[in-house]
Backbone as a chain_set.jsonl record, in Angstrom:
{"seq": "MVNGHAVSSDRRSQVHTEVRSPIEAVVERVVWFVFGVIEVLIAMRFVLVLLGANAQAGFVKFVYGVSDVFMAPFATIFGTQRVEGATFEWSALVAIAIYALVAWGIVALLRAVNPRQRSQTVERVESDEDVVVPQ", "coords": {"N": [[-29.199, -61.566, -47.187], [-27.703, -58.812, -45.743], [-27.563, -57.466, -42.527], [-29.007, -54.284, -42.199], [-28.088, -52.244, -40.496], [-25.983, -49.789, -40.142], [-23.416, -48.095, -38.515], [-22.237, -44.898, -38.175], [-19.631, -42.954, -37.11], [-18.712, -39.78, -36.153], [-16.369, -37.945, -34.783], [-15.595, -34.993, -33.209], [-13.482, -32.611, -31.78], [-12.809, -29.656, -29.957], [-10.407, -27.403, -28.788], [-10.395, -24.858, -26.549], [-8.522, -22.182, -25.665], [-7.635, -19.874, -23.221], [-6.058, -17.048, -21.837], [-5.749, -15.955, -18.649], [-5.322, -13.14, -16.749], [-4.17, -12.562, -13.457], [-6.201, -10.875, -11.028], [-4.783, -9.095, -9.5], [-2.663, -8.328, -11.13], [-4.011, -6.942, -13.084], [-5.057, -4.816, -11.577], [-2.658, -3.619, -10.827], [-1.76, -2.678, -13.333], [-3.742, -0.801, -13.834], [-3.279, 0.996, -11.716], [-0.667, 1.927, -12.377], [-1.309, 3.144, -14.809], [-3.189, 5.187, -14.089], [-1.672, 6.788, -12.295], [0.356, 7.417, -14.04], [-0.972, 9.044, -15.909], [-1.595, 11.193, -14.234], [1.004, 12.103, -13.644], [1.902, 12.818, -16.198], [0.185, 14.946, -16.769], [1.033, 16.774, -14.788], [3.683, 17.101, -15.605], [3.271, 18.271, -18.116], [2.123, 20.638, -17.267], [4.322, 21.727, -15.9], [6.111, 22.184, -18.023], [4.596, 23.985, -19.584], [4.326, 26.154, -17.794], [7.011, 26.745, -17.435], [7.768, 27.597, -19.988], [6.29, 29.83, -20.199], [3.586, 29.877, -21.074], [0.493, 31.116, -22.44], [-1.909, 31.715, -20.132], [-4.582, 32.044, -20.634], [-5.266, 30.616, -22.848], [-7.175, 27.943, -24.229], [-6.342, 25.168, -24.07], [-4.188, 25.326, -22.29], [-5.472, 26.366, -20.058], [-7.128, 24.2, -19.482], [-5.202, 22.185, -18.834], [-3.963, 23.377, -16.598], [-6.186, 23.605, -14.892], [-6.975, 20.905, -14.437], [-4.601, 19.816, -13.424], [-4.212, 21.345, -11.157], [-5.628, 20.221, -9.036], [-4.095, 17.989, -8.359], [-1.722, 19.177, -7.77], [-2.159, 20.661, -5.525], [-1.386, 19.722, -2.824], [1.338, 20.225, -2.927], [1.864, 22.782, -3.626], [2.873, 24.964, -2.077], [5.385, 24.27, -1.224], [7.909, 25.025, -2.292], [9.173, 28.18, -3.333], [8.503, 30.004, -6.377], [10.671, 30.424, -9.136], [11.481, 33.051, -11.241], [12.525, 33.833, -14.468], [13.083, 35.992, -16.96], [10.302, 35.985, -17.835], [9.701, 33.296, -17.791], [8.758, 30.645, -15.638], [10.027, 28.636, -13.112], [8.88, 25.845, -11.706], [9.403, 24.309, -8.962], [7.92, 22.75, -7.215], [6.305, 21.201, -8.852], [8.051, 19.308, -9.884], [8.704, 17.96, -7.537], [6.174, 16.945, -6.944], [5.79, 15.156, -9.088], [7.784, 13.249, -8.492], [6.871, 12.344, -5.957], [4.309, 11.289, -6.561], [5.094, 9.196, -8.227], [6.458, 7.606, -6.381], [4.328, 6.967, -4.654], [2.674, 5.457, -6.368], [4.419, 3.331, -6.903], [4.589, 2.314, -4.291], [1.94, 1.444, -3.818], [1.707, -0.585, -5.737], [3.763, -2.272, -4.843], [2.694, -3.013, -2.378], [0.409, -4.422, -3.227], [1.676, -6.579, -4.473], [2.948, -7.719, -2.282], [0.83, -8.541, -0.7], [-0.49, -10.427, -2.287], [1.364, -12.488, -4.004], [1.08, -13.667, -6.534], [1.832, -13.505, -9.809], [1.809, -14.501, -12.319], [0.211, -15.234, -15.421], [-2.694, -17.183, -15.979], [-3.312, -20.102, -17.738], [-6.068, -21.398, -19.262], [-7.635, -24.25, -20.393], [-10.233, -25.575, -22.313], [-11.97, -28.352, -23.332], [-14.085, -29.275, -25.863], [-16.263, -31.702, -27.085], [-17.962, -33.334, -29.704], [-20.165, -35.882, -30.492], [-21.433, -37.557, -33.109], [-23.781, -39.783, -34.017], [-24.927, -41.723, -36.55], [-27.563, -43.58, -37.641], [-28.583, -45.371, -40.226], [-31.74, -46.181, -41.687]], "CA": [[-29.255, -60.153, -46.961], [-26.903, -58.364, -44.615], [-28.298, -56.568, -41.63], [-28.874, -52.934, -42.708], [-27.772, -51.25, -39.458], [-24.606, -49.304, -40.202], [-23.192, -47.017, -37.554], [-21.172, -43.995, -38.59], [-19.246, -42.111, -35.977], [-17.91, -38.619, -36.514], [-15.976, -37.317, -33.517], [-14.875, -33.736, -33.339], [-13.222, -31.938, -30.505], [-12.177, -28.353, -30.079], [-9.753, -26.941, -27.578], [-10.454, -23.407, -26.385], [-7.5, -21.757, -24.716], [-7.658, -18.463, -22.891], [-5.085, -16.663, -20.833], [-6.373, -15.073, -17.67], [-4.399, -12.429, -15.867], [-4.706, -12.441, -12.102], [-6.8, -9.57, -10.77], [-3.741, -8.223, -8.96], [-1.903, -7.784, -12.254], [-4.883, -5.954, -13.73], [-5.09, -3.648, -10.692], [-1.348, -2.97, -10.962], [-1.731, -1.925, -14.592], [-4.624, 0.354, -13.663], [-2.572, 1.944, -10.843], [0.397, 2.565, -13.16], [-1.925, 4.011, -15.814], [-3.767, 6.372, -13.448], [-0.599, 7.649, -11.814], [1.06, 7.909, -15.224], [-1.747, 10.168, -16.439], [-1.386, 12.314, -13.303], [2.364, 12.607, -13.824], [1.983, 13.48, -17.505], [-0.48, 16.252, -16.613], [1.911, 17.662, -14.017], [4.841, 17.402, -16.455], [2.818, 19.239, -19.116], [1.981, 21.901, -16.538], [5.675, 22.209, -15.644], [6.661, 22.707, -19.276], [3.83, 25.173, -19.974], [4.709, 27.247, -16.891], [8.412, 27.064, -17.72], [7.869, 28.315, -21.253], [5.48, 31.042, -20.122], [2.407, 29.736, -21.936], [-0.623, 32.011, -22.182], [-2.84, 31.054, -19.22], [-5.949, 32.218, -21.114], [-5.501, 29.68, -23.953], [-8.059, 26.857, -23.805], [-5.6, 23.968, -23.679], [-3.392, 25.65, -21.097], [-6.466, 26.471, -18.987], [-7.52, 22.825, -19.16], [-4.095, 21.507, -18.143], [-3.818, 23.995, -15.273], [-7.355, 23.266, -14.085], [-6.931, 19.5, -14.03], [-3.402, 19.544, -12.618], [-4.301, 22.056, -9.873], [-6.111, 19.278, -8.025], [-2.992, 17.12, -7.958], [-0.621, 20.02, -7.305], [-2.551, 21.36, -4.288], [-0.568, 19.411, -1.646], [2.74, 20.583, -3.135], [1.919, 24.144, -4.173], [3.623, 25.942, -1.271], [6.638, 23.702, -0.718], [8.995, 25.888, -2.74], [8.783, 29.377, -4.075], [8.756, 29.886, -7.81], [11.749, 31.268, -9.632], [11.135, 33.629, -12.544], [13.626, 34.353, -15.265], [12.648, 36.504, -18.264], [8.945, 35.553, -18.187], [9.516, 31.864, -17.557], [8.68, 30.304, -14.224], [10.486, 27.283, -12.797], [8.01, 25.387, -10.63], [10.043, 23.194, -8.286], [6.918, 21.893, -6.577], [5.816, 20.243, -9.846], [9.021, 18.21, -9.927], [8.513, 17.194, -6.302], [4.907, 16.225, -7.09], [6.021, 14.02, -9.993], [8.537, 12.237, -7.749], [6.035, 11.773, -4.895], [3.281, 10.438, -7.175], [5.768, 7.973, -8.687], [6.695, 6.788, -5.184], [3.036, 6.463, -4.183], [2.279, 4.388, -7.289], [5.302, 2.199, -6.629], [4.194, 1.776, -2.994], [0.679, 0.705, -3.969], [2.007, -1.816, -6.475], [4.548, -3.134, -3.945], [1.752, -3.557, -1.393], [-0.38, -5.451, -3.911], [2.535, -7.763, -4.678], [3.222, -8.326, -0.983], [-0.398, -9.183, -0.218], [-0.732, -11.606, -3.116], [2.511, -12.487, -4.92], [0.814, -14.373, -7.789], [2.004, -12.561, -10.917], [1.752, -15.157, -13.619], [-1.089, -15.439, -16.038], [-3.175, -18.542, -15.881], [-3.828, -20.595, -19.005], [-7.196, -22.292, -19.032], [-8.041, -24.948, -21.603], [-11.529, -26.237, -22.224], [-12.13, -29.238, -24.477], [-15.463, -29.59, -26.212], [-16.306, -32.755, -28.087], [-19.285, -33.679, -30.225], [-20.236, -37.21, -31.08], [-22.614, -37.709, -33.937], [-24.002, -41.167, -34.409], [-25.964, -41.797, -37.587], [-28.02, -44.95, -37.883], [-29.499, -45.391, -41.365], [-32.876, -47.098, -41.52]], "C": [[-28.522, -59.822, -45.684], [-27.74, -57.389, -43.804], [-28.004, -55.122, -42.016], [-28.56, -51.866, -41.671], [-26.289, -50.891, -39.515], [-24.479, -48.122, -39.247], [-22.001, -46.189, -38.029], [-20.86, -43.079, -37.418], [-18.329, -40.995, -36.467], [-17.588, -37.892, -35.218], [-15.161, -36.071, -33.799], [-14.628, -33.183, -31.944], [-12.499, -30.626, -30.789], [-11.572, -27.997, -28.732], [-9.798, -25.42, -27.574], [-9.458, -23.029, -25.307], [-7.646, -20.263, -24.476], [-6.662, -18.208, -21.771], [-5.75, -15.645, -19.915], [-5.301, -14.45, -16.797], [-5.001, -12.399, -14.471], [-5.196, -11.018, -11.861], [-5.76, -8.59, -10.234], [-2.933, -7.577, -10.078], [-2.721, -6.716, -12.986], [-4.925, -4.676, -12.891], [-3.77, -2.896, -10.77], [-1.277, -2.127, -12.23], [-2.606, -0.68, -14.506], [-3.939, 1.421, -12.804], [-1.493, 2.668, -11.629], [-0.195, 3.524, -14.189], [-2.437, 5.305, -15.191], [-2.668, 7.322, -12.987], [0.246, 8.183, -12.966], [0.353, 9.103, -15.844], [-1.551, 11.395, -15.556], [-0.008, 12.932, -13.523], [2.536, 13.316, -15.164], [1.327, 14.86, -17.43], [0.411, 17.24, -15.867], [3.142, 18.047, -14.843], [4.469, 18.418, -17.541], [2.664, 20.611, -18.469], [3.358, 22.543, -16.321], [6.253, 22.871, -16.894], [5.924, 23.978, -19.7], [4.18, 26.379, -19.102], [6.132, 27.698, -17.203], [8.546, 27.918, -18.976], [6.999, 29.571, -21.284], [4.267, 31.012, -21.019], [1.296, 30.691, -21.496], [-1.677, 31.273, -21.356], [-4.284, 31.169, -19.672], [-6.281, 31.291, -22.3], [-6.275, 28.471, -23.421], [-7.326, 25.627, -23.297], [-4.828, 24.196, -22.386], [-4.317, 25.752, -19.887], [-6.896, 25.082, -18.516], [-6.442, 22.113, -18.356], [-3.916, 22.064, -16.734], [-4.973, 23.599, -14.364], [-7.323, 21.845, -13.571], [-5.739, 19.241, -13.112], [-3.415, 20.28, -11.28], [-4.727, 21.129, -8.741], [-4.954, 18.437, -7.48], [-1.787, 17.899, -7.429], [-0.907, 20.674, -5.953], [-1.689, 20.992, -3.071], [0.881, 19.909, -1.736], [2.946, 22.054, -3.485], [2.812, 25.093, -3.386], [4.927, 25.391, -0.716], [7.813, 24.615, -1.049], [8.404, 27.145, -3.354], [9.06, 29.152, -5.547], [9.863, 30.848, -8.207], [11.378, 31.756, -11.023], [12.386, 34.196, -13.2], [13.068, 34.72, -16.638], [11.287, 35.945, -18.695], [8.675, 34.079, -17.991], [9.554, 31.596, -16.06], [9.107, 28.858, -14.042], [9.742, 26.838, -11.551], [8.604, 24.117, -9.996], [9.028, 22.222, -7.692], [6.322, 20.878, -7.564], [6.759, 19.05, -9.946], [8.913, 17.324, -8.689], [7.24, 16.358, -6.406], [5.076, 15.002, -7.993], [6.743, 12.896, -9.259], [7.664, 11.564, -6.683], [4.961, 10.867, -5.478], [3.887, 9.146, -7.715], [6.031, 7.04, -7.495], [5.397, 6.202, -4.63], [2.562, 5.312, -5.068], [3.116, 3.143, -7.043], [4.912, 1.532, -5.309], [2.915, 0.966, -3.072], [0.924, -0.623, -4.675], [2.812, -2.783, -5.607], [3.65, -3.769, -2.887], [0.888, -4.646, -2.014], [0.429, -6.731, -4.11], [2.845, -8.477, -3.366], [2.004, -9.087, -0.464], [-0.675, -10.465, -0.995], [0.343, -11.667, -4.187], [2.281, -13.191, -6.255], [0.862, -13.381, -8.943], [1.809, -13.206, -12.28], [0.326, -15.269, -14.123], [-1.432, -16.915, -15.974], [-3.724, -18.941, -17.238], [-4.906, -21.624, -18.706], [-7.576, -22.915, -20.361], [-9.351, -25.666, -21.343], [-11.689, -27.053, -23.493], [-13.61, -29.518, -24.66], [-15.426, -30.681, -27.263], [-17.755, -33.041, -28.451], [-19.195, -35.079, -30.803], [-21.547, -37.316, -31.827], [-22.711, -39.169, -34.35], [-25.17, -41.184, -35.375], [-26.306, -43.267, -37.816], [-29.006, -44.912, -39.034], [-30.589, -46.437, -41.16], [-32.952, -48.068, -42.628]], "O": [[-28.705, -60.482, -44.661], [-28.517, -56.601, -44.344], [-26.834, -54.765, -42.151], [-28.75, -50.681, -41.945], [-25.446, -51.618, -38.988], [-25.353, -47.257, -39.196], [-20.909, -46.711, -38.253], [-21.765, -42.5, -36.816], [-17.308, -41.242, -37.11], [-18.474, -37.282, -34.62], [-14.172, -36.1, -34.532], [-15.473, -33.285, -31.055], [-11.701, -30.511, -31.72], [-12.154, -28.258, -27.679], [-9.295, -24.774, -28.493], [-9.544, -23.5, -24.173], [-7.767, -19.483, -25.421], [-6.459, -19.039, -20.886], [-6.245, -14.61, -20.362], [-4.486, -15.143, -16.188], [-6.211, -12.23, -14.32], [-4.66, -10.068, -12.432], [-5.849, -7.389, -10.487], [-2.561, -6.407, -9.982], [-2.178, -5.713, -13.447], [-4.837, -3.575, -13.435], [-3.76, -1.665, -10.778], [-0.792, -0.996, -12.204], [-2.254, 0.372, -15.041], [-4.005, 2.609, -13.119], [-1.402, 3.894, -11.564], [0.355, 4.601, -14.418], [-2.159, 6.392, -15.696], [-2.726, 8.522, -13.256], [0.793, 9.282, -12.876], [0.999, 10.065, -16.258], [-1.364, 12.504, -16.057], [0.123, 14.155, -13.58], [3.247, 14.318, -15.246], [1.858, 15.832, -17.968], [0.53, 18.4, -16.262], [3.593, 19.191, -14.787], [5.251, 19.317, -17.851], [3.033, 21.626, -19.06], [3.535, 23.743, -16.53], [6.809, 23.967, -16.833], [6.556, 24.944, -20.129], [4.315, 27.495, -19.606], [6.419, 28.895, -17.231], [9.346, 28.853, -19.017], [6.977, 30.29, -22.283], [3.945, 32.011, -21.662], [1.184, 31.027, -20.317], [-2.273, 30.308, -21.835], [-5.143, 30.461, -19.146], [-7.439, 31.194, -22.707], [-6.052, 28.032, -22.292], [-7.643, 25.103, -22.229], [-4.825, 23.345, -21.497], [-3.977, 25.272, -18.806], [-7.011, 24.822, -17.318], [-6.727, 21.508, -17.322], [-3.738, 21.303, -15.783], [-4.761, 23.289, -13.192], [-7.61, 21.599, -12.399], [-5.866, 18.517, -12.124], [-2.703, 19.884, -10.357], [-4.236, 21.246, -7.618], [-4.859, 18.208, -6.274], [-0.939, 17.347, -6.728], [0.008, 21.185, -5.307], [-1.29, 21.895, -2.337], [1.567, 20.0, -0.719], [4.081, 22.51, -3.623], [3.454, 25.955, -3.985], [5.516, 25.996, 0.181], [8.618, 24.938, -0.175], [7.27, 27.151, -3.832], [9.77, 28.218, -5.918], [9.969, 31.95, -7.669], [11.004, 30.962, -11.885], [13.177, 34.918, -12.592], [12.632, 33.847, -17.388], [11.151, 35.477, -19.826], [7.52, 33.656, -18.024], [10.291, 32.242, -15.317], [8.613, 27.963, -14.729], [9.946, 27.385, -10.467], [8.335, 23.002, -10.443], [9.257, 21.013, -7.671], [5.88, 19.806, -7.149], [6.313, 17.91, -10.077], [9.017, 16.101, -8.775], [7.226, 15.195, -6.004], [4.555, 13.929, -7.686], [6.37, 11.729, -9.38], [7.716, 10.345, -6.525], [4.719, 9.783, -4.947], [3.241, 8.099, -7.66], [5.846, 5.828, -7.599], [5.379, 5.055, -4.184], [2.096, 4.294, -4.555], [2.587, 2.033, -6.982], [4.907, 0.304, -5.222], [2.817, -0.093, -2.454], [0.408, -1.661, -4.259], [2.565, -3.989, -5.636], [3.83, -4.936, -2.54], [0.66, -5.683, -1.393], [-0.087, -7.834, -3.931], [2.988, -9.699, -3.341], [2.139, -10.152, 0.139], [-1.057, -11.477, -0.408], [0.244, -10.961, -5.19], [3.219, -13.302, -7.045], [0.005, -12.503, -9.034], [1.661, -12.509, -13.284], [-0.626, -15.383, -13.352], [-0.553, -17.775, -15.92], [-4.514, -18.206, -17.83], [-4.676, -22.596, -17.986], [-7.813, -22.209, -21.341], [-9.549, -26.279, -20.294], [-11.564, -26.527, -24.598], [-14.298, -29.943, -23.732], [-14.655, -30.606, -28.22], [-18.649, -32.993, -27.606], [-18.251, -35.408, -31.521], [-22.626, -37.182, -31.25], [-21.795, -39.707, -34.971], [-26.265, -40.719, -35.057], [-25.442, -44.081, -38.142], [-30.142, -44.473, -38.86], [-30.359, -47.464, -40.522], [-33.847, -48.913, -42.647]]}, "num_chains": 1, "name": "protein.A"}
């Protein structure tokens, strides 16, 4: 009779890979997004004012109300020019340019403080060993 102890080994391993962006890259994307939203609001305001949109309409009221906060520092830089009911708001164009420069400056500062821009790939290996000993 042969000894009845048989050992079966089943080895499995899994590799989990994840790509991690450095926090600086995430902050940069947030900065570009926030300033992009501000610039879009100001650009919409510029177009609505230029085309003489009805200031009592709900959407126009919303755009003016939200963009007023961001336009406040630039409101009195230039006078407004009116031609046949349309108003050309030079200060809105200046505001768009300044906000773009501020966003660029913040991102440049982040890159200067910590120049790591590449994503990091992290691999984790999990292995299971099952040993079965029949009786």
